[in-house]
C-alpha positions, 0 to 999 in steps of 0.5 A: 439450510440452517448451519446449526442443524447441519453442524448437529448432523455432522457432529453425530457422525461417530465414524468421523473424528472431531479433527476431521469434522473441522477439516471438512468444514474448512475444506468445503467452506461451510457445513451447508456446502459439506452437506450438499456435496456428493459422495464422489467429493467425499471419496476424493478426500484421501484422509477419509476412511470408507466408513466416514464416507458412507456416513457422510453420504447419509443425508438424513436430518431426522436425528438432528431435528430430534436433538433440537426438539429434545433440547427445547423440551429440556431447556438445553441451549445449543451453541456453535461457533456462530453464537456469541456465547460459544467459547472461542478457545474450543474452536482452536483445539487440535480436535475442535468442538463443533456443537456444545450443549449448555444448561445454566448461566453461561459466563462471559468467557473473556472476563473470567479467570478459570482453573480446572480442578481434576483428580481421581474418583477414589480420593483419599481424605487428604485429597478431599480436604486439599481439594475443598480448601484450595477450590473454596479459596480460589472461588472466594477470590473470584476464580471460576472452578471448572471440573467434570462432576465425576465422583471424588476430586471433581465433585469436591471441587465443584461442591466447595466452590458452590459452598462459598458462593463461587462460580462453577462450570461442569463439563459432562461426558454424557447428555445434560438430561441427567446427572452422572453419577446419579448421586450427583443429582443434587449437585447438578441442580445446584450447578445449573442454578448457580453456574453452568453445565456443558457437554459435547453430547446431545440429550440421552447420550449415555456416559460411555467410557470413550466420552471422558478422554474427549470431554477432558480436552474441553475442560482444559480448553475452557480453563486458564490453567489446570490443577491436578490434586490427586491422581495415580500414575495412570489417570484420566485427570492426567489426560487433562493435565497433558492437554494443558501442557500441550497448549502451553497453559499453566499446569499445577499439581499438589504434592502428595505422600511419596508412598501413596499410589494416589499421589504418584501421578501428581508427584510425577507431574511436579517432577516433569515441570508442573508448578507445585501447589501448597496454597492458593497463592501459588496459583494466583501468582501465575496470573499477576495481572488478572488475579488483581482484577478479580472480584472476590465473592461477598462473604456472608456475615461472620457467625460469632462463636456465641451465635454458633453455640446458640444454634447448637441446642446442646447445653453440654457445649457451654462447659467446654474449653475453647478447643473442645468447643471448636471441635464439637461445633464442627462435628455438630455439622457433620461427621469428619475425618481427623484431617478435615477437623485439622484443616477446618479448626486450625488445630494441629494433629497433636492438639486434636489427639489431646482434645478428641479423647476428652470429648469421647469420654464426655460422651459428646463424640464417638470415633468411627472407623478410619479416623472419622468422628461423629457428634452424639446427640444428647440423650433425652 
């Protein structure tokens, strides 16, 4: 009988923990031997609960066969430790992964340097700008960015890596048949085209609350280090960070405002020994040999200021000074918070406080609530 089918059968026994599933396969020698064992054999294993024994005594393979059929129809690959593409590190977790579902391009695990970027769903503007800067620069350097595709820090990390043409891996807490959250549908499409999406859960599994802590062990297990950007004192991101600490992987954290609730978790990580990160080099320095062997992303040909102005079909920009022109062209792309304008323009906040009011007076931009700014189209 097919081992993969039987591992799917076992993986769907919710009353048996991941750690006990791996223990059972070791105990019996294979998923086939476990499946063929009788109820008495299960009862003799003292570590199994009554509900686990009852579940294992159900030998029906209908659900497992349907999962295989669904995956085939949806273009989802099913991986177990017998497959070459299965990440070996997931077999050695304290709660090993039995079955992994995948969409997209699976990397050669032994060849990549990967960093998990995690943080709160309710990121501040500071958290967003820092995430985009560090994740984008790591990706440009050739580092694979791993995250969970949740709203907030996770999504910013993956989006910024994709924006520069970098490699990404998203680990989901639900089935791969749909994006979660729904607003990340476009991001999901990009990920499975340019990188890969992984999940321990078969298609049509909803994003239940208990799935996400389990998902976090996979994020940590796949990565060579974990970067926490912004997280309150109690956060799912800290679960991922703790998994990294328990397995001896480098743990990084971005310092935050000591008065901000969203930075309490990351600041506490630094106090307890995590590496403080203020630039990408702080992370690359933790991998002195491997980082030298990375292949940087090929940058697109640089667009000159003259080219950008030509693309911005608004003659008002022609008469602006250097800094005013720089800010106007940034805002022409999208609305931005003053901190993002600062990060992307290279101008200081005092310099922006001199430039932005002038652009407002000239009717080129308008100030929005929350220190955000918008480019105003030229009236016809």
